[in-house]
N, C-alpha and C positions, 0 to 999 in steps of 0.2 A: 555466487548466485547466478544463475541463467535465466533465461526468460522464461522459460517454463516454470521455474520455482517461483519467479515475481508474478505470473498469472495466477499460480496456485495460491500466494500470498493475498491476493486481491479478492479472489474468489472465497477463501476462507475467512477473510475480514467480513465481506458482505453477508455470509453465511452467520458468522457470529451477530451480526448486528441485526439481522432478519426483520428488517424495518422498510415500510414503503419512503422514509423520509430521507433515503439516500439520494442526492441528485448525481454526485460521482466522488470520486477519491482523486486525492493528491499523492503522489509518490513524493517523497522529499529524500535529499540526500543523493549519494553516490550511485545508488541503484536505479534513479530516475533516468539514466541515460539507456536502460534497457528497454525502455518504452519508445525510445526514438530511433535506435540503431540497433541493426543485428549484429547479434553477438561476434560474428565473423569479422566484423567492421571494426570492432575493438579491440584494444589492447588487453593483453591477459589481466593486467592488474585493475581493469574496471570491473571484472566479474568475482574478485576475491572476496568481498564482503558476504557475509552470510546473514546478513541482516537489513532489513527494510524498513523504511518509516513510512505509514500509512494513514493519512488524514482524511477521514470521510466528511464529505461536506454536504450540508443539511439546507433547507430552504431558510432557515434560520441560524443566527449565531449560537442561540440556545441549543437547537438541535444537532449543530455540529460539535458543540461543547460536550452535549449528553452522549451523543456516540463515540466520540474520541476517547471520553472516561470510560465507557463501556468497553470500547477495545482494547484500552489499555490494562483494564481490571482483568479481562478474559485472557487475552493473549500476550500480555505484558509489555514491557517497554523496550 
Protein backbone atom coordinates (compact mmCIF):
# COMPACT_ATOMS: atom_id res chain seq x y z
CA UNK A 1 0.00 0.00 0.00
CA UNK A 2 1.29 3.45 -0.83
CA UNK A 3 0.26 6.80 0.63
CA UNK A 4 -2.30 7.51 -2.07
CA UNK A 5 -3.96 4.15 -1.39
CA UNK A 6 -3.98 4.95 2.33
CA UNK A 7 -5.65 8.33 1.74
CA UNK A 8 -8.18 6.62 -0.55
CA UNK A 9 -9.01 4.07 2.17
CA UNK A 10 -9.51 6.87 4.69
CA UNK A 11 -11.77 8.83 2.31
CA UNK A 12 -13.76 5.69 1.46
CA UNK A 13 -14.21 4.87 5.14
CA UNK A 14 -15.49 8.35 5.90
CA UNK A 15 -17.79 8.15 2.89
CA UNK A 16 -19.22 4.82 4.09
CA UNK A 17 -19.96 6.29 7.49
CA UNK A 18 -21.56 9.47 6.11
CA UNK A 19 -21.97 10.94 9.53
CA UNK A 20 -21.01 14.11 11.32
CA UNK A 21 -20.11 12.02 14.38
CA UNK A 22 -16.54 11.37 13.19
CA UNK A 23 -13.98 13.39 15.14
CA UNK A 24 -11.05 11.69 13.41
CA UNK A 25 -9.79 8.27 12.37
CA UNK A 26 -6.90 6.29 13.76
CA UNK A 27 -4.78 4.09 11.50
CA UNK A 28 -3.67 1.01 13.38
CA UNK A 29 -0.89 -1.35 12.42
CA UNK A 30 1.97 -1.34 9.98
CA UNK A 31 0.37 1.03 7.46
CA UNK A 32 0.16 3.80 10.07
CA UNK A 33 3.77 4.62 9.22
CA UNK A 34 2.60 5.93 5.82
CA UNK A 35 0.99 8.88 7.60
CA UNK A 36 4.28 9.90 9.17
CA UNK A 37 6.98 9.28 6.59
CA UNK A 38 7.23 9.73 2.84
CA UNK A 39 7.23 6.46 0.93
CA UNK A 40 10.69 7.28 -0.39
CA UNK A 41 12.03 7.37 3.19
CA UNK A 42 10.70 3.90 4.01
CA UNK A 43 12.09 0.48 3.19
CA UNK A 44 10.21 -1.48 0.55
CA UNK A 45 8.86 -3.89 3.17
CA UNK A 46 6.94 -1.06 4.87
CA UNK A 47 4.61 -0.72 1.89
CA UNK A 48 4.02 -4.41 1.13
CA UNK A 49 0.78 -4.88 3.06
CA UNK A 50 -2.43 -4.30 1.12
CA UNK A 51 -4.57 -4.03 4.25
CA UNK A 52 -5.19 -1.11 6.55
CA UNK A 53 -6.96 -0.99 9.90
CA UNK A 54 -9.06 2.14 10.31
CA UNK A 55 -10.74 3.03 13.59
CA UNK A 56 -13.22 5.91 13.38
CA UNK A 57 -13.34 8.01 16.52
CA UNK A 58 -16.60 9.52 17.65
CA UNK A 59 -17.57 11.91 20.41
CA UNK A 60 -18.50 9.02 22.71
CA UNK A 61 -17.39 5.42 23.01
CA UNK A 62 -20.86 4.38 21.84
CA UNK A 63 -20.44 6.47 18.65
CA UNK A 64 -17.01 4.95 18.06
CA UNK A 65 -18.32 1.40 18.52
CA UNK A 66 -21.32 2.01 16.25
CA UNK A 67 -19.16 3.48 13.49
CA UNK A 68 -16.53 0.73 13.80
CA UNK A 69 -19.25 -1.92 13.49
CA UNK A 70 -20.76 -0.16 10.47
CA UNK A 71 -17.39 0.16 8.78
CA UNK A 72 -16.53 -3.45 9.46
CA UNK A 73 -19.90 -4.59 8.14
CA UNK A 74 -19.61 -2.65 4.89
CA UNK A 75 -15.89 -2.68 4.15
CA UNK A 76 -14.97 -5.91 5.93
CA UNK A 77 -12.41 -6.70 8.53
